[in-house]
C-alpha positions in Angstrom: 0.0 0.0 0.0 1.1 3.6 -0.7 0.8 6.3 1.8 1.5 10.0 1.5 0.7 11.3 4.9 0.1 9.4 8.2 -0.5 10.3 11.8 -0.9 7.9 14.8 -4.7 7.9 14.3 -4.9 9.1 10.7 -7.8 6.9 9.8 -10.0 8.1 12.6 -9.5 11.9 12.1 -11.5 11.9 8.9 -15.0 13.2 8.7 -15.5 11.6 5.3 -13.7 9.2 3.1 -13.7 9.3 -0.7 -12.9 6.3 -2.9 -11.9 6.6 -6.5 -12.4 3.2 -8.1 -10.7 1.5 -11.0 -10.4 -2.2 -12.0 -7.0 -2.8 -10.3 -6.8 -0.3 -7.4 -8.6 2.0 -5.1 -7.5 5.5 -4.3 -8.7 6.6 -0.8 -8.7 10.0 0.8 -9.9 10.9 4.3 -10.8 14.6 4.7 -11.6 16.9 7.5 -11.2 20.6 8.3 -7.5 20.2 9.1 -6.6 18.5 5.9 -6.5 14.8 5.2 -4.7 11.6 4.2 -4.3 9.6 1.1 -3.8 5.9 0.4 -3.8 3.5 -2.6 -4.7 -0.2 -2.2 -5.3 -3.0 -4.6 -8.9 -3.6 -5.5 -8.9 -7.1 -4.0 -10.6 -8.7 -1.1 -7.6 -9.2 1.3 -6.2 -5.6 1.0 -9.7 -4.1 1.4 -10.4 -6.2 4.5 -7.1 -5.1 6.0 -7.9 -1.5 5.4 -11.4 -1.8 6.8 -10.0 -3.4 10.0 -7.9 -0.3 10.5 -11.0 1.9 10.3 -12.4 0.3 13.5 -15.0 2.7 14.9 -15.1 5.2 12.0 -18.7 6.4 11.6 -18.6 9.0 8.8 -19.8 8.5 5.2 -17.6 6.6 2.7 -18.3 7.9 -0.8 -17.5 5.9 -3.9 -18.7 6.2 -7.5 -20.6 3.6 -9.3 -18.0 2.3 -11.8 -19.3 -0.6 -13.8 -19.0 -3.5 -11.3 -15.5 -2.5 -10.1 -16.9 -0.7 -7.0 -19.1 -3.6 -5.8 -16.5 -5.6 -3.9 -15.4 -2.6 -1.8 -18.9 -1.4 -1.3 -20.3 -4.8 -0.4 -17.5 -5.4 2.2 -18.2 -1.9 3.7 -21.9 -2.8 3.9 -21.2 -6.2 5.6 -19.2 -4.5 8.3 -21.7 -1.8 9.0 -20.0 1.3 7.5 -22.0 4.2 6.1 -21.3 3.5 2.4 -22.8 5.8 -0.2 -22.6 4.9 -3.9 -23.1 7.9 -6.1 -23.7 8.6 -9.8 -20.5 9.8 -11.6 -22.6 12.8 -12.9 -22.8 14.1 -9.3 -19.1 14.0 -8.7 -18.4 15.4 -12.1 -20.5 18.5 -11.1 -18.2 19.1 -8.1 -15.0 18.5 -10.2 -16.0 21.0 -12.8 -16.6 23.7 -10.1 -12.9 23.8 -9.2 -10.9 26.6 -10.6 -7.9 24.3 -11.3 -8.9 21.5 -13.6 -7.0 18.5 -12.2 -8.0 15.0 -13.3 -6.0 12.4 -11.3 -7.2 9.5 -9.2 -6.0 11.1 -5.9 -7.7 14.4 -6.9 -10.9 12.5 -7.7 -10.9 10.7 -4.3 -10.3 14.0 -2.5 -13.4 15.5 -4.4 -15.5 12.5 -3.2 -14.3 13.0 0.4 -15.2 16.7 0.3 -18.6 15.8 -1.1 -19.2 13.6 2.0 -19.0 16.8 4.1 -20.5 19.5 1.8 -23.0 17.7 -0.6 -26.6 18.1 0.7 -28.1 15.6 -1.9 -26.1 12.5 -1.2 -27.9 9.2 -1.8 -29.0 7.3 1.2 -26.9 4.6 2.8 -26.5 1.8 0.3 -28.1 -1.6 0.9 -25.6 -3.9 -0.8 -26.4 -7.4 0.3 -25.1 -10.1 -2.0 -28.7 -11.1 -3.0 -29.4 -7.5 -4.2 -26.1 -7.2 -6.0 -26.6 -10.5 -7.8 -30.2 -9.6 -8.6 -29.3 -6.2 -10.2 -26.5 -7.7 -12.3 -28.6 -10.7 -13.4 -31.4 -8.3 -14.5 -28.9 -6.5 -16.7 -27.8 -9.8 -18.2 -31.4 -10.9 -18.8 -32.2 -7.5 -20.4 -29.2 -7.9 -22.8 -30.2 -11.5 -23.6 -33.8 -10.5 -24.4 -32.7 -7.7 -26.7 -30.5 -10.1 -28.6 -33.2 -12.8 -28.9 -35.7 -10.2 -30.2 -33.2 -9.0 -32.7 -32.4 -12.5 -34.0 -36.1 -13.4 -34.1 -36.8 -10.4 -36.3 -33.9 -11.2 -38.6 -35.0 -14.9 -38.9 -38.6 -14.0 -39.6 -37.6 -11.7 -42.3 -35.2 -14.2 -43.9 -37.7 -17.0 -43.7 -40.3 -14.9 -45.4 -37.8 -14.1 -48.2 -36.8 -17.8 -48.5 -40.4 -18.9 -48.7 -41.3 -16.3 -51.3 -38.2 -17.3 -53.4 -38.7 -21.0 -52.9 -35.3 -21.4 -51.2 -35.0 -24.1 -48.5 -33.2 -23.2 -45.3 -29.6 -24.4 -45.2 -28.1 -26.5 -42.3 -26.5 -23.3 -40.9 -29.8 -21.4 -41.0 -31.6 -24.3 -39.2 -28.8 -24.3 -36.6 -29.3 -20.6 -36.0 -33.0 -21.2 -35.6 -32.4 -23.9 -33.0 -29.9 -21.7 -31.1 -32.4 -19.0 -30.7 -34.9 -21.5 -29.3 -32.2 -22.7 -26.9 -31.5 -19.1 -25.8 -35.2 -18.7 -25.1 -35.0 -21.7 -22.7 -31.9 -20.0 -21.1 -33.9 -16.8 -20.7 -36.7 -18.7 -18.8 -34.0 -20.3 -16.6 -32.6 -16.9 -15.7 -36.1 -15.6 -14.9 -36.5 -18.5 -12.4 -33.2 -17.7 -10.8 -34.2 -14.0 -10.6 -37.4 -15.0 -8.8 -35.4 -17.0 -6.3 -33.1 -14.0 -5.7 -36.1 -11.8 -5.2 -37.4 -14.2 -2.5 -34.0 -14.2 -0.8 -33.7 -10.4 -0.8 -37.3 -10.1 0.4 -36.6 -12.5 3.3 -33.5 -10.5 4.3 -35.3 -7.1 4.4 -38.9 -8.2 5.2 -41.7 -9.1 2.9 -44.2 -6.4 4.0 -43.2 -4.0 1.1 -43.6 -6.7 -1.5 -47.0 -7.6 -0.1 -48.1 -4.0 -0.4 -46.9 -3.8 -4.0 -48.6 -7.1 -4.9 -52.0 -5.4 -4.2 -51.4 -2.9 -7.1 -53.1 -3.8 -10.4 -50.6 -5.0 -13.0 -47.9 -5.6 -10.5 -47.3 -9.4 -10.7 -45.1 -11.0 -8.2 -41.8 -10.7 -10.2 -42.5 -7.0 -10.9 -43.4 -6.2 -7.3 -40.4 -8.1 -6.1 -38.1 -6.2 -8.3 -39.6 -2.9 -7.2 -39.4 -3.9 -3.5 -35.8 -5.0 -3.7 -34.2 -2.5 -6.1 -36.0 0.7 -5.1 -35.1 2.4 -1.8 -38.2 2.8 0.5 -36.3 5.6 2.3 -36.0 7.7 -0.8 -37.2 11.3 -0.2 -40.0 11.2 -2.8 -41.6 9.1 -5.5 -39.6 11.2 -8.0 -36.4 9.3 -6.9 -38.1 6.0 -7.9 -39.3 7.4 -11.2 -35.7 8.6 -11.9 -34.2 5.3 -10.9 -36.1 3.4 -13.6 -35.6 6.2 -16.2 -39.3 7.2 -16.5 -38.5 10.8 -15.7 -38.8 13.5 -18.4 -35.9 15.6 -19.7 -37.0 19.1 -20.5 -35.0 21.5 -22.7 -36.0 25.2 -22.8 -34.3 28.5 -23.6 -36.1 31.8 -23.9 -39.0 31.3 -26.3 -37.6 28.0 -27.6 -38.9 24.7 -26.1 -37.4 21.4 -27.1 -39.1 18.1 -27.3 -39.5 16.4 -24.0 -38.1 12.9 -23.8 -37.6 10.1 -21.3 -34.2 10.2 -19.8 -33.9 6.4 -19.9 -30.9 6.6 -17.4 -32.3 4.1 -15.0 -32.7 0.3 -14.8 -33.8 -0.7 -18.4 -35.2 -4.1 -17.4 -37.4 -2.7 -14.6 -38.5 0.1 -16.8 -39.7 -2.4 -19.4 -41.5 -4.5 -16.8 -43.3 -1.4 -15.4 -44.4 -0.5 -18.9 -45.8 -4.0 -19.4 -47.5 -3.9 -15.9 -49.1 -0.5 -16.7 -50.5 -1.8 -20.1 -51.7 -5.0 -18.4 -53.6 -2.9 -15.8 -55.1 -0.8 -18.6 -56.4 -4.0 -20.3 -57.8 -5.7 -17.2 -59.1 -2.9 -14.9 -61.9 -0.7 -16.1 -61.0 2.2 -13.8 -57.5 2.3 -15.1 -58.6 1.9 -18.7 -60.9 4.9 -18.2 -57.9 6.9 -17.1 -55.9 5.7 -20.1 -58.8 6.6 -22.5 -59.0 10.1 -21.0 -55.3 10.6 -21.7 -55.8 9.4 -25.3 -58.7 11.8 -25.7 -56.5 14.6 -24.4 -54.1 14.0 -27.3 -51.6 11.6 -25.8 -50.3 8.8 -28.0 -50.6 5.2 -26.9 -47.0 5.0 -25.6 -47.2 8.3 -23.8 -50.4 7.3 -22.1 -49.1 4.0 -20.9 -45.9 5.6 -19.5 -48.1 8.1 -17.6 -50.0 5.2 -16.1 -46.8 3.5 -15.2 -45.5 6.6 -13.4 -48.7 6.9 -11.6 -48.7 3.3 -10.4 -45.1 3.8 -9.3 -46.0 6.9 -7.3 -48.9 5.0 -5.7 -46.5 2.2 -4.8 -44.2 4.6 -3.1 -47.0 6.2 -1.1 -48.5 2.9 -0.1 -45.1 1.7 1.2 -44.6 4.8 3.3 -48.1 4.4 4.8 -48.0 0.5 4.8 -51.5 0.4 3.3 -53.0 -1.8 0.6 -54.1 -0.5 -2.8 -57.6 1.1 -3.0 -58.9 1.6 -6.5 -61.5 4.3 -5.4 -58.7 6.4 -3.9 -56.1 5.8 -6.6 -58.3 6.2 -9.7 -61.4 8.0 -8.5 -63.7 9.1 -11.4 
């Protein structure tokens, strides 16, 4: 390990610790009003555990950026040992870096910026819940989302080619038949992954309590997998339902300047798989529940397109879910979609 500055109790004098993450190493800075310290350690289990053992009774926030999956080992080990670990979006730290007069972009400088944010930033995310079940669930959902997109793309290509071959009277070759079979095998793989995800949802719900999932199950369109994903991936301690909507990328990006107003679009910066499932849940609720269908039809009559109307329904169901969890109440159609 490298060390620039040490004192007998250098780890405990920090008010906040910032961690700049890369694949092979971690740059750590502890910061307080009198200055700070800096260390660099390998991004591996044993060095991280040795560092955390030195922290002992440190109770301040530990700030690290979300960096692909490279931050997960450090963040998970901090979570397991009860530290106040905060995982932030790189856009938030970028805002602080750009505010500096001197533009310095080094790993030590980035870790110092993160440490300062732990003291000065009023909008830090809440303490991260990084149990192994939650980590595996989030990564597996990303894998499933990528697999579904690939299967859909290949199915479209195959349908188009088969229509061409049938029209032209050309039989499918051995390679084309093998491609067709491989897509079907991947479909079976997708179903297996969905079963594994359901098991992880049950495990995560058991660790954190199942009351939130039971509340979400009462919402129209929220099947058990959807409610489980919402309950385990979304933070019930979030300050408002807007945080949930932003997490899944259903929030709207607005661009305006003077008299000019740009087209509003979804940010789509959140969890893509959960966003897709919420859209499907909203459309299912529109089909099967007259009260929600009436709300959907009212949106269409007001000039909304089909996709816009369904997204508005999805956002409303998500807001309802947040409110019900805060109050620990079950869904009431008369209150949620009163005529």
